[in-house]
All heavy atoms as an XYZ file, in Angstrom:
945
protein
N     108.698     73.050     96.786
C     107.873     73.998     97.593
C     108.141     75.369     96.939
O     109.148     75.680     96.649
C     108.467     74.027     99.022
C     107.520     74.924     99.916
S     108.089     74.915    101.647
C     107.345     73.394    102.307
N     106.930     76.017     96.586
C     106.970     77.325     95.892
C     107.487     78.450     96.869
O     107.287     78.304     98.105
C     105.552     77.672     95.447
C     105.146     76.809     94.269
C     104.069     77.436     93.440
C     103.550     76.478     92.277
N     104.395     76.719     91.080
N     108.182     79.363     96.224
C     108.773     80.417     97.124
C     107.891     81.687     96.864
O     107.670     82.077     95.806
C     110.244     80.707     96.522
C     111.212     79.566     96.627
C     112.510     79.933     96.216
C     112.584     79.776     94.716
N     113.945     79.891     94.139
N     107.576     82.392     98.044
C     106.910     83.583     98.073
C     107.804     84.569     98.774
O     108.280     84.435     99.922
C     105.609     83.420     98.948
C     104.701     82.437     98.134
C     104.801     84.723     98.966
C     103.272     82.166     98.758
N     108.068     85.806     98.014
C     108.744     86.805     98.626
C     107.693     87.774     99.239
O     106.724     88.213     98.666
C     109.479     87.552     97.575
C     110.130     88.924     97.933
C     111.239     88.735     99.084
C     110.827     89.495     96.665
N     107.862     88.039    100.531
C     106.946     88.988    101.203
C     107.615     90.295    101.477
O     108.665     90.428    102.127
C     106.479     88.410    102.505
C     105.614     89.398    103.355
C     105.884     87.131    102.463
N     107.215     91.334    100.755
C     107.797     92.677    100.877
C     106.950     93.437    101.838
O     105.779     93.889    101.535
C     107.842     93.327     99.533
N     107.497     93.528    103.110
C     106.686     94.188    104.144
C     107.647     94.715    105.262
O     108.561     94.094    105.598
C     105.826     93.067    104.932
C     105.142     93.417    106.166
C     104.125     94.489    105.964
O     103.042     94.328    105.200
O     104.292     95.610    106.509
N     107.434     96.103    105.533
C     108.330     96.681    106.441
C     108.005     96.631    107.869
O     108.835     96.940    108.747
C     108.491     98.275    105.985
C     107.128     98.945    106.141
O     106.129     98.516    105.612
O     107.167    100.047    106.593
N     106.705     96.265    108.180
C     106.229     96.269    109.528
C     106.532     94.821    110.028
O     105.967     93.818    109.447
C     104.800     96.565    109.654
O     104.648     97.917    109.051
C     104.350     96.577    111.131
N     107.225     94.656    111.093
C     107.643     93.317    111.678
C     106.307     92.431    112.029
O     106.347     91.297    111.611
C     108.513     93.526    112.982
C     109.013     92.259    113.409
C     110.164     91.716    112.537
O     110.786     92.325    111.634
O     110.373     90.474    112.610
N     105.257     93.090    112.721
C     104.313     92.297    113.043
C     103.460     91.739    111.906
O     102.945     90.691    111.898
C     103.353     93.076    113.924
O     102.911     94.282    113.400
N     103.347     92.557    110.872
C     102.683     92.060    109.594
C     103.397     91.026    108.931
O     102.802     89.965    108.448
C     102.429     93.237    108.636
C     101.399     94.341    109.169
O     100.647     93.935    110.007
N     101.537     95.516    108.561
N     104.792     91.137    108.978
C     105.467     90.057    108.237
C     105.340     88.756    109.074
O     105.236     87.646    108.490
C     106.991     90.495    108.131
C     107.831     89.313    107.753
C     107.738     88.779    106.495
C     108.596     88.601    108.726
C     108.449     87.680    106.067
C     109.275     87.533    108.404
C     109.140     87.047    107.038
O     109.885     85.861    106.670
N     105.526     88.793    110.465
C     105.351     87.704    111.287
C     104.070     86.960    110.991
O     104.002     85.753    110.927
C     105.570     87.970    112.697
C     106.952     88.346    113.165
C     107.096     88.837    114.558
C     107.920     87.110    112.930
N     102.837     87.771    110.950
C     101.615     87.083    110.707
C     101.647     86.362    109.357
O     101.257     85.252    109.223
C     100.515     88.221    110.665
C      99.079     87.673    110.293
C      98.623     86.625    111.220
C      98.156     88.922    110.180
N     102.124     87.053    108.274
C     102.208     86.427    106.981
C     103.092     85.262    106.922
O     102.597     84.226    106.356
C     102.622     87.511    105.944
C     101.621     88.576    105.601
C     102.369     89.740    104.829
C     100.485     87.990    104.805
N     104.202     85.299    107.598
C     105.057     84.104    107.610
C     104.431     82.989    108.439
O     104.581     81.829    107.833
C     106.320     84.562    108.515
O     107.197     83.413    108.668
N     103.636     83.206    109.396
C     102.856     82.059    110.078
C     101.933     81.493    109.183
O     101.715     80.344    109.113
C     102.330     82.575    111.443
C     103.480     82.823    112.418
C     101.315     81.597    111.990
C     103.013     83.663    113.623
N     101.165     82.321    108.503
C     100.069     81.858    107.556
C     100.709     81.010    106.523
O     100.124     79.996    106.017
C      99.447     83.070    106.929
C      98.546     83.669    108.113
C      98.437     82.638    105.742
C      97.849     85.086    107.640
N     101.799     81.375    105.983
C     102.483     80.766    104.723
C     103.451     79.647    104.995
O     103.473     78.824    104.112
C     103.098     81.855    103.874
C     102.211     83.063    103.509
C     103.126     84.102    102.771
C     101.226     82.522    102.476
N     104.212     79.589    106.019
C     105.328     78.804    106.135
C     105.124     77.243    106.022
O     106.096     76.602    105.843
C     106.264     79.178    107.392
C     105.416     78.968    108.642
C     106.508     79.454    109.776
N     105.843     79.301    111.058
C     106.073     80.088    111.985
N     106.919     80.927    112.056
N     105.378     79.728    113.124
N     103.910     76.902    106.290
C     103.684     75.400    106.318
C     103.574     74.930    104.876
O     103.874     73.821    104.553
C     102.465     75.071    107.016
C     102.620     75.166    108.476
C     101.248     74.770    109.265
C     101.517     74.958    110.761
N     100.224     74.649    111.517
N     103.248     75.765    103.882
C     102.980     75.449    102.578
C     104.023     75.966    101.556
O     104.071     75.458    100.418
C     101.624     75.798    102.071
C     100.492     75.038    102.758
C      99.066     75.506    102.227
O      98.952     75.380    101.109
O      98.313     76.095    102.995
N     104.668     77.118    101.948
C     105.516     77.738    100.990
C     106.810     78.161    101.728
O     106.882     78.248    102.950
C     104.962     79.042    100.555
C     103.632     78.884     99.950
C     102.424     79.072    100.678
C     103.471     78.270     98.623
C     101.154     78.841    100.209
C     102.163     78.023     98.176
C     100.998     78.334     98.854
O      99.784     78.116     98.310
N     107.948     78.248    101.014
C     109.189     78.773    101.343
C     109.038     80.307    101.367
O     108.588     80.985    100.421
C     110.254     78.459    100.450
C     111.653     78.810    100.828
C     112.699     78.350     99.880
O     112.600     77.177     99.380
O     113.693     79.094     99.646
N     109.324     81.062    102.432
C     109.076     82.519    102.659
C     110.441     83.132    102.738
O     111.236     82.800    103.538
C     108.219     82.749    103.872
C     107.884     84.244    103.969
C     106.831     81.946    103.736
N     110.492     84.243    101.971
C     111.655     85.204    102.088
C     111.092     86.551    102.257
O     110.041     86.812    101.929
C     112.388     85.167    100.756
S     113.801     86.255    100.622
N     111.806     87.449    102.923
C     111.398     88.787    103.261
C     112.267     89.835    102.624
O     113.448     89.786    102.599
C     111.432     89.001    104.636
C     110.871     90.364    105.086
C     110.823     90.604    106.671
N     110.243     91.744    106.919
C     110.157     92.336    108.194
N     110.858     91.721    109.199
N     109.715     93.450    108.430
N     111.450     90.904    102.239
C     112.230     92.229    101.813
C     111.546     93.303    102.759
O     110.332     93.325    102.937
C     111.780     92.562    100.370
N     112.476     94.256    103.240
C     111.993     95.279    104.278
C     111.417     96.475    103.542
O     110.903     97.330    104.240
C     113.173     95.497    105.180
C     113.446     94.381    106.119
N     114.258     93.446    105.663
C     112.977     94.076    107.269
C     114.444     92.563    106.692
N     113.711     92.945    107.744
N     111.829     96.632    102.298
C     111.330     97.795    101.491
C     111.246     97.466    100.042
O     111.626     96.463     99.617
C     112.202     99.082    101.834
C     113.623     98.755    101.340
O     113.940     98.477    100.200
O     114.528     98.853    102.245
N     110.668     98.450     99.316
C     110.553     98.132     97.811
C     111.959     98.008     97.039
O     112.002     97.090     96.227
N     113.003     98.620     97.363
C     114.238     98.473     96.811
C     114.724     97.156     97.024
O     115.234     96.344     96.077
C     115.251     99.552     97.264
C     116.575     99.366     96.641
C     116.604     99.573     95.083
O     116.045    100.591     94.696
N     117.248     98.699     94.366
N     114.710     96.664     98.292
C     115.153     95.290     98.575
C     114.285     94.349     97.924
O     114.658     93.137     97.553
C     115.036     95.072    100.164
C     115.633     93.817    100.481
C     115.632     93.635    102.104
O     115.253     94.399    102.861
O     116.135     92.472    102.547
N     112.988     94.542     97.658
C     112.127     93.528     96.987
C     112.589     93.401     95.528
O     112.568     92.252     95.140
C     110.684     94.118     96.948
N     113.040     94.445     94.872
C     113.499     94.479     93.511
C     114.671     93.555     93.660
O     114.972     92.663     92.765
C     113.790     95.717     92.975
C     114.454     95.601     91.551
C     112.344     96.506     92.778
N     115.567     93.717     94.473
C     116.897     93.026     94.517
C     116.703     91.574     94.931
O     117.188     90.736     94.163
C     117.798     93.708     95.652
C     118.270     94.964     95.330
C     118.893     95.749     96.498
O     118.891     95.162     97.566
O     119.178     96.947     96.389
N     115.747     91.363     95.788
C     115.430     89.898     96.150
C     114.707     89.130     95.012
O     114.870     88.036     94.901
C     114.609     89.838     97.473
C     115.237     90.308     98.624
C     115.869     89.177     99.451
C     116.660     89.563    100.643
N     116.135     89.224    101.938
N     113.992     89.876     94.225
C     113.234     89.274     93.041
C     114.354     88.686     92.100
O     114.203     87.498     91.697
C     112.353     90.316     92.296
C     112.176     89.978     90.864
C     111.355     89.027     90.539
C     112.887     90.641     89.797
C     111.145     88.655     89.213
C     112.672     90.285     88.568
C     111.756     89.359     88.179
N     115.463     89.463     91.909
C     116.404     88.999     91.020
C     117.280     87.871     91.721
O     117.612     86.952     90.967
C     117.390     90.227     90.694
C     116.623     91.156     89.799
C     117.531     92.313     89.413
O     118.195     92.911     90.314
O     117.557     92.734     88.228
N     117.545     87.914     92.953
C     118.379     87.064     93.596
C     117.657     85.803     94.054
O     118.285     84.719     93.836
C     118.914     87.729     94.948
C     119.751     86.943     95.988
C     119.750     87.493     97.241
O     119.925     88.860     97.265
O     119.910     86.878     98.224
N     116.547     85.919     94.489
C     115.775     84.747     95.047
C     114.870     84.045     94.172
O     114.558     82.859     94.318
C     114.888     85.350     96.237
C     114.145     84.408     97.121
C     114.869     83.442     97.886
C     112.766     84.355     97.083
C     114.181     82.622     98.688
C     112.179     83.599     97.891
C     112.739     82.665     98.770
O     112.060     81.811     99.653
N     114.512     84.735     93.062
C     113.552     84.176     91.909
C     112.393     83.523     92.562
O     112.147     82.324     92.307
C     114.418     83.231     91.036
C     115.495     83.900     90.165
C     116.274     83.039     89.482
O     116.206     81.706     89.392
N     117.141     83.514     88.512
N     111.579     84.275     93.234
C     110.366     83.738     93.831
C     109.250     83.394     92.793
O     109.473     83.792     91.667
C     109.882     84.922     94.801
C     110.241     86.083     93.947
C     111.685     85.779     93.515
N     108.344     82.641     93.190
C     107.211     82.104     92.419
C     106.133     83.267     92.553
O     105.195     83.215     91.625
C     106.749     80.754     92.703
C     107.808     79.714     92.529
O     108.195     79.552     91.425
O     108.239     79.093     93.567
N     106.099     83.997     93.563
C     105.048     85.009     93.763
C     105.651     86.015     94.673
O     106.533     85.843     95.584
C     103.870     84.436     94.497
C     102.736     85.310     94.854
S     101.233     84.492     95.633
C     100.514     83.784     94.090
N     105.127     87.237     94.661
C     105.343     88.391     95.632
C     104.153     88.910     96.272
O     103.136     89.145     95.621
C     106.171     89.534     94.893
C     107.453     89.027     94.316
C     106.469     90.588     95.887
C     108.221     90.067     93.466
N     104.151     88.955     97.556
C     103.152     89.692     98.288
C     103.786     90.960     98.622
O     104.707     91.119     99.248
C     102.875     88.979     99.500
C     102.240     87.472     99.432
C     101.925     86.877    100.754
C     100.960     87.401     98.482
N     103.160     92.093     97.975
C     103.834     93.480     97.941
C     102.993     94.367     98.799
O     101.855     94.885     98.340
C     104.011     93.877     96.563
C     104.649     95.230     96.377
S     106.363     95.065     96.503
C     106.938     94.273     94.977
N     103.621     94.824     99.991
C     103.016     95.953    100.742
C     103.099     97.256     99.835
O     104.181     97.372     99.127
C     103.783     96.098    102.108
C     103.181     97.236    102.944
O     101.852     97.504    102.815
O     103.862     97.703    103.795
N     102.110     98.062     99.919
C     102.246     99.265     99.053
C     103.143    100.380     99.666
O     103.870    101.041     99.027
C     100.793     99.742     98.660
C     100.193     98.665     97.843
C     100.853    101.012     97.832
C     100.870     98.135     96.694
N     102.766    100.675    100.957
C     103.499    101.696    101.605
C     104.701    101.248    102.401
O     104.597    100.484    103.414
C     102.550    102.485    102.562
C     101.536    103.214    101.899
C     100.836    104.258    102.854
C      99.874    105.073    102.026
N      99.388    106.366    102.739
N     105.896    101.467    101.876
C     107.104    101.052    102.421
C     108.195    102.109    102.288
O     108.018    103.034    101.421
C     107.711     99.807    101.810
C     106.874     98.548    101.977
S     107.626     97.023    101.293
C     107.487     97.350     99.588
N     109.140    102.171    103.164
C     110.232    103.148    103.021
C     111.056    102.912    101.835
O     111.021    101.814    101.201
C     111.013    103.033    104.305
C     110.755    101.589    104.750
C     109.335    101.328    104.303
N     111.942    103.742    101.507
C     113.062    103.725    100.402
C     112.302    103.800     99.023
O     112.625    104.684     98.356
C     113.960    102.529    100.516
C     115.011    102.568     99.486
C     114.667    102.483    101.924
N     111.491    102.673     98.834
C     110.760    102.714     97.545
C     109.431    101.987     97.819
O     109.363    101.003     98.510
C     111.472    101.793     96.457
C     110.813    101.591     95.124
S     111.584    100.440     94.118
C     113.265    101.148     93.793
N     108.312    102.656     97.416
C     107.025    102.087     97.686
C     106.734    100.759     96.821
O     107.494    100.454     95.789
C     105.840    102.987     97.653
C     105.577    103.569     96.261
O     105.858    102.770     95.264
O     105.007    104.634     96.057
N     105.813     99.921     97.161
C     105.434     98.700     96.463
C     104.983     99.010     95.047
O     105.244     98.008     94.190
N     104.445    100.076     94.761
C     103.960    100.406     93.365
C     105.207    100.518     92.403
O     105.262     99.950     91.354
C     103.118    101.588     93.275
C     101.702    101.451     94.021
C     101.007    102.808     93.954
C     100.937    100.223     93.613
N     106.226    101.306     92.853
C     107.353    101.555     92.126
C     108.069    100.211     91.885
O     108.677     99.917     90.903
C     108.252    102.636     92.687
C     109.479    102.871     91.771
C     109.241    103.160     90.380
O     108.218    103.738     90.044
O     110.201    102.862     89.503
N     108.243     99.405     93.076
C     108.916     98.202     93.032
C     108.238     97.215     91.984
O     108.918     96.581     91.337
C     108.941     97.583     94.446
N     106.938     97.263     91.996
C     106.250     96.334     91.064
C     106.562     96.831     89.569
O     106.841     96.048     88.778
C     104.679     96.427     91.297
O     104.497     95.885     92.587
C     103.991     95.702     90.280
N     106.513     98.045     89.268
C     106.845     98.647     88.011
C     108.193     98.130     87.622
O     108.517     97.708     86.449
C     106.636    100.181     88.026
C     105.256    100.575     87.908
C     105.255    102.039     87.710
N     105.498    102.866     88.747
C     104.597    103.328     89.701
N     103.261    102.972     89.562
N     104.992    104.143     90.681
N     109.272     98.290     88.527
C     110.605     97.885     88.151
C     110.725     96.351     87.979
O     111.389     96.051     86.976
C     111.567     98.427     89.386
C     111.765     99.893     89.322
C     112.897    100.220     90.144
O     113.822     99.464     90.526
N     112.939    101.509     90.484
N     109.998     95.573     88.739
C     110.018     94.067     88.498
C     109.479     93.816     87.141
O     110.009     92.954     86.370
C     109.382     93.466     89.800
C     110.267     93.460     90.946
C     109.086     92.017     89.344
C     109.534     93.107     92.221
N     108.404     94.500     86.760
C     107.740     94.121     85.452
C     108.781     94.596     84.353
O     108.779     93.881     83.431
C     106.335     94.872     85.318
C     105.427     94.387     86.368
C     105.129     92.992     86.036
N     103.923     92.400     86.857
C     103.739     91.269     87.447
N     104.671     90.353     87.199
N     102.701     90.940     88.123
N     109.309     95.754     84.557
C     110.241     96.206     83.459
C     111.565     95.294     83.360
O     112.096     95.133     82.214
C     110.910     97.681     83.805
C     109.906     98.696     83.398
C     110.453    100.061     83.459
N     110.980    100.531     84.708
C     110.251    101.242     85.548
N     109.139    101.636     85.255
N     110.795    101.654     86.740
N     111.899     94.535     84.491
C     112.981     93.588     84.378
C     112.465     92.255     83.755
O     113.196     91.236     83.822
C     113.516     93.338     85.745
C     114.345     94.703     86.276
C     114.717     94.369     87.670
C     115.496     95.593     88.165
N     116.800     95.893     87.463
N     111.204     92.102     83.453
C     110.658     90.930     82.764
C     109.948     90.010     83.715
O     109.576     88.920     83.353
N     109.752     90.505     84.971
C     109.029     89.550     85.927
C     107.581     89.313     85.619
O     106.807     90.235     85.431
N     107.213     88.118     85.377
C     105.962     87.709     84.944
C     105.145     86.923     86.084
O     104.142     86.505     85.850
C     105.991     86.837     83.775
C     106.541     87.522     82.505
C     105.511     88.579     82.041
N     106.164     89.481     81.074
C     106.304     90.788     81.393
N     105.838     91.297     82.350
N     106.928     91.516     80.417
N     105.831     86.755     87.195
C     105.275     86.053     88.340
C     104.056     86.918     88.964
O     103.981     88.053     88.694
C     106.355     85.906     89.417
C     106.817     87.127     90.310
C     107.608     86.638     91.446
C     107.603     88.110     89.428
N     103.137     86.187     89.657
C     101.983     86.899     90.224
C     102.524     87.914     91.390
O     103.377     87.378     92.187
C     101.147     85.871     90.846
C     101.634     84.478     90.259
C     103.069     84.749     89.871
N     102.033     89.101     91.294
C     102.280     90.044     92.467
C     100.974     90.467     93.003
O     100.161     90.974     92.244
C     103.073     91.313     91.855
C     104.435     90.912     91.274
C     103.273     92.258     93.133
C     105.202     91.971     90.728
N     100.899     90.143     94.267
C      99.536     90.531     95.022
C      99.823     91.808     95.942
O     100.742     91.674     96.753
C      99.052     89.408     95.790
C      98.730     88.250     94.928
C      97.732     89.814     96.641
C      98.325     86.897     95.796
N      99.128     92.884     95.642
C      99.304     94.100     96.457
C      98.621     93.867     97.863
O      97.507     93.469     97.957
C      98.731     95.295     95.771
N      99.343     94.217     98.928
C      98.652     94.191    100.275
C      98.741     95.647    100.811
O      99.834     96.111    100.835
C      99.498     93.254    101.229
C      99.676     91.802    100.754
C     100.463     90.898    101.753
C      98.340     91.057    100.525
N      97.621     96.071    101.215
C      97.649     97.401    101.674
C      96.584     97.732    102.674
O      95.457     97.092    102.700
C      97.559     98.463    100.459
O      97.474     99.740    100.977
C      96.223     98.203     99.761
N      96.773     98.786    103.540
C      95.773     99.262    104.424
C      94.667    100.061    103.789
O      93.667    100.371    104.302
C      96.456     99.833    105.704
N      95.091    100.478    102.640
C      94.189    101.443    101.933
C      93.259    100.571    101.118
O      93.672     99.880    100.102
C      94.936    102.383    101.026
C      95.892    103.208    101.770
O      95.634    103.594    102.895
N      97.043    103.502    101.287
N      91.882    100.672    101.299
C      90.881     99.798    100.694
C      90.079    100.598     99.636
O      88.959    100.160     99.287
C      89.985     99.128    101.727
N      90.444    101.786     99.186
C      89.766    102.525     98.317
C      89.866    102.051     96.967
O      91.012    101.474     96.494
C      90.287    103.958     98.215
C      90.086    104.656     99.767
C      91.113    104.976    100.394
C      88.754    104.974    100.163
C      90.957    105.567    101.752
C      88.540    105.636    101.392
C      89.772    105.873    102.205
O      89.550    106.342    103.411
N      88.880    102.200     95.993
C      88.968    101.762     94.648
C      90.137    102.382     94.017
O      90.801    101.781     93.099
C      87.679    102.167     93.918
C      86.467    101.267     94.345
O      86.758    100.156     94.848
O      85.352    101.645     94.109
N      90.437    103.707     94.234
C      91.620    104.359     93.518
C      92.946    103.755     93.913
O      93.671    103.572     93.004
C      91.479    105.802     94.020
O      91.895    106.016     95.358
N      93.027    103.206     95.142
C      94.196    102.441     95.470
C      94.343    101.176     94.733
O      95.352    100.698     94.222
C      94.255    102.179     96.955
C      94.294    103.495     97.831
O      95.155    104.340     97.520
O      93.510    103.670     98.693
N      93.134    100.400     94.615
C      93.139     99.163     93.871
C      93.563     99.520     92.441
O      94.504     98.745     91.811
C      91.725     98.703     93.852
C      91.504     97.316     93.116
C      90.088     96.941     93.082
N      89.611     96.612     94.317
C      89.589     95.386     94.738
N      90.030     94.315     93.942
N      89.150     94.995     96.066
N      92.951    100.624     91.819
C      93.356    101.034     90.439
C      94.776    101.247     90.252
O      95.444    100.803     89.358
C      92.562    102.092     89.902
C      91.003    101.777     89.859
O      90.700    100.641     89.811
O      90.343    102.814     89.877
N      95.454    101.834     91.232
C      96.903    102.325     91.114
C      97.795    100.964     91.172
O      98.720    100.775     90.455
C      97.192    103.162     92.256
C      96.743    104.550     92.075
C      97.219    105.391     93.488
C      96.455    106.716     93.407
N      96.749    107.579     94.691
N      97.337     99.966     92.038
C      97.994     98.743     92.137
C      97.966     97.925     90.725
O      98.943     97.494     90.247
C      97.419     97.917     93.320
N      96.802     97.904     90.216
C      96.633     97.227     88.908
C      97.443     97.833     87.834
O      98.075     97.210     86.964
C      95.196     96.990     88.505
C      94.544     95.880     89.370
C      93.278     96.180     90.095
C      95.058     94.637     89.343
C      92.830     95.204     90.892
C      94.335     93.611     90.086
C      93.321     93.957     90.804
N      97.377     99.210     87.754
C      98.132    100.009     86.735
C      99.605     99.869     86.903
O     100.285     99.887     85.949
C      97.769    101.427     86.846
C      96.357    101.706     86.259
C      95.998    103.248     86.286
C      94.613    103.478     85.852
N      94.134    104.682     86.173
N     100.134     99.648     88.145
C     101.474     99.434     88.382
C     101.927     98.061     87.884
O     103.138     97.792     87.749
C     101.851     99.625     89.807
N     101.025     97.178     87.784
C     101.355     95.729     87.368
C     101.063     94.678     88.273
O     101.407     93.447     88.048
N     100.252     94.969     89.355
C      99.912     93.914     90.359
C      98.863     93.125     89.714
O      97.981     93.577     88.898
C      99.357     94.489     91.629
S     100.606     95.258     92.571
N      98.806     91.795     90.101
C      97.883     90.762     89.601
C      96.588     90.661     90.350
O      95.486     90.317     89.893
C      98.397     89.446     89.410
C      99.596     89.445     88.409
O      99.300     89.584     87.284
O     100.691     89.426     88.903
N      96.748     91.182     91.539
C      95.566     91.098     92.631
C      95.814     92.025     93.659
O      96.879     92.644     93.839
C      95.400     89.691     93.074
C      93.957     89.263     93.158
O      93.110     90.107     93.437
O      93.632     88.052     92.861
N      94.821     92.217     94.579
C      94.858     93.269     95.688
C      94.090     92.680     96.832
O      93.069     92.085     96.688
C      94.144     94.358     94.984
C      93.952     95.526     95.895
C      94.804     96.653     95.841
C      92.812     95.659     96.747
C      94.697     97.847     96.578
C      92.593     96.873     97.477
C      93.527     97.780     97.456
O      93.461     98.896     98.200
N      94.708     92.842     97.964
C      94.057     92.497     99.260
C      94.234     93.573    100.278
O      95.324     93.944    100.476
C      94.586     91.179     99.712
C      93.880     90.569    101.021
S      94.350     88.968    101.465
C      93.180     88.109    100.269
N      93.079     93.956    100.844
C      93.229     95.011    102.027
C      93.529     94.359    103.233
O      93.118     93.248    103.544
C      91.878     95.797    101.981
N      94.336     95.119    104.052
C      94.708     94.636    105.456
C      93.474     95.019    106.216
O      92.781     95.940    106.077
C      95.823     95.267    105.945
C      97.130     94.797    105.113
C      98.298     95.538    105.669
C      99.455     95.255    104.730
N     100.682     96.114    105.234
N      93.153     94.205    107.436
C      93.899     93.122    107.982
C      93.684     91.909    107.112
O      92.629     91.712    106.535
C      93.349     92.984    109.306
C      91.963     93.465    109.263
C      92.056     94.584    108.196
N      94.798     91.098    106.953
C      94.791     89.890    106.096
C      94.060     88.759    106.911
O      94.354     88.543    107.975
C      96.290     89.559    105.743
C      96.885     90.681    105.001
C      96.344     88.159    104.964
C      96.179     91.077    103.679
N      93.288     88.042    106.120
C      92.479     86.926    106.681
C      93.139     85.678    106.114
O      93.182     85.667    104.789
C      91.017     87.007    106.505
C      90.340     88.246    107.090
S      90.573     88.134    108.924
C      89.950     89.830    109.219
N      93.643     84.792    106.834
C      94.365     83.574    106.245
C      93.596     82.853    105.168
O      94.174     82.508    104.294
C      94.798     82.656    107.499
N      92.343     82.473    105.389
C      91.616     81.745    104.463
C      91.494     82.335    103.034
O      91.698     81.869    101.940
C      90.206     81.459    105.036
C      90.376     81.728    106.585
C      91.466     82.703    106.674
N      91.238     83.690    103.171
C      91.194     84.538    101.820
C      92.529     84.663    101.224
O      92.595     84.543     99.963
C      90.595     85.919    102.105
N      93.550     84.790    101.979
C      94.910     84.920    101.338
C      95.247     83.548    100.844
O      95.783     83.477     99.594
C      95.921     85.276    102.404
C      97.388     85.327    101.958
C      97.441     86.482    100.760
C      98.392     85.650    103.012
N      95.041     82.337    101.375
C      95.344     81.032    100.893
C      94.513     80.905     99.517
O      95.126     80.426     98.574
C      94.996     80.076    101.856
C      96.085     79.686    102.879
N      97.328     79.291    102.580
C      96.060     79.918    104.324
C      97.978     79.163    103.740
N      97.237     79.513    104.746
N      93.323     81.255     99.525
C      92.522     81.044     98.343
C      93.003     81.826     97.199
O      93.118     81.483     96.071
C      90.976     81.536     98.613
C      90.087     81.320     97.504
C      88.680     81.537     97.915
O      88.160     81.279     99.050
O      87.906     82.330     97.112
N      93.402     83.095     97.437
C      94.059     84.010     96.448
C      95.314     83.522     95.973
O      95.502     83.450     94.513
C      94.245     85.349     96.899
C      94.523     86.508     95.952
S      94.702     88.158     96.556
C      92.905     88.594     96.598
N      96.099     82.995     96.724
C      97.503     82.472     96.341
C      97.180     81.273     95.496
O      97.766     81.098     94.447
C      98.367     82.130     97.507
C      98.864     83.403     98.183
C      99.525     81.277     97.112
C      99.508     83.226     99.562
N      96.306     80.295     95.911
C      96.123     79.080     95.181
C      95.478     79.410     93.785
O      95.859     78.784     92.752
C      95.216     78.248     95.890
C      95.938     77.422     97.086
C      95.122     76.489     97.944
C      96.093     75.872     98.877
N      95.571     75.669    100.164
N      94.621     80.353     93.780
C      94.041     80.937     92.427
C      95.194     81.227     91.560
O      95.085     80.876     90.278
C      93.162     82.012     92.646
C      92.559     82.533     91.305
C      91.675     83.808     91.614
C      92.407     84.978     91.723
N      91.769     86.225     91.680
N      96.152     82.093     91.951
C      97.196     82.478     90.953
C      98.184     81.398     90.669
O      98.660     81.343     89.492
C      97.887     83.618     91.615
C      97.128     84.960     91.521
N      96.899     85.742     90.297
C      96.338     85.553     92.430
C      96.184     86.652     90.489
N      95.770     86.605     91.708
N      98.395     80.339     91.528
C      99.288     79.342     91.238
C      98.651     78.336     90.274
O      99.310     77.672     89.593
C      99.845     78.681     92.561
C     101.049     79.461     93.183
C     101.293     79.237     94.510
C     101.830     80.237     92.464
C     102.287     79.868     95.148
C     102.926     80.765     93.045
C     103.080     80.712     94.415
N      97.336     78.317     90.195
C      96.694     77.391     89.295
C      96.521     77.881     87.997
O      96.089     77.179     87.104
C      95.338     76.828     89.968
O      94.469     77.988     89.958
N      96.751     79.200     87.817
C      96.554     79.872     86.463
C      97.638     79.386     85.444
O      98.760     79.254     85.748
C      96.372     81.298     86.615
C      94.975     81.752     87.215
C      94.894     83.229     87.520
O      95.833     84.057     87.339
O      93.814     83.659     87.855
């Protein structure tokens, strides 16, 4: 079973993602960007779903640090900000894909499967 690290500080958003994912994937959580970097090293996930706005360290900086540490796994940015500039910032930080909230389960499953098949 592939492992997905969900970096999400809002409990309700994490619970929704966990419900969507747990039948097909092993799910681990990070509550902020700093914890996401630590869990990346400890947990060795196959993918990260990275919230952008989090306390301690935001998702963009966490993504940059994971990439600097050699992380080549898919990182999908999840954010309430749906502007093109936000999408550009996510890709420049090293994210492989981008999804605006609210998350729709079918679209998320499709995006995950696309990255796991590449």
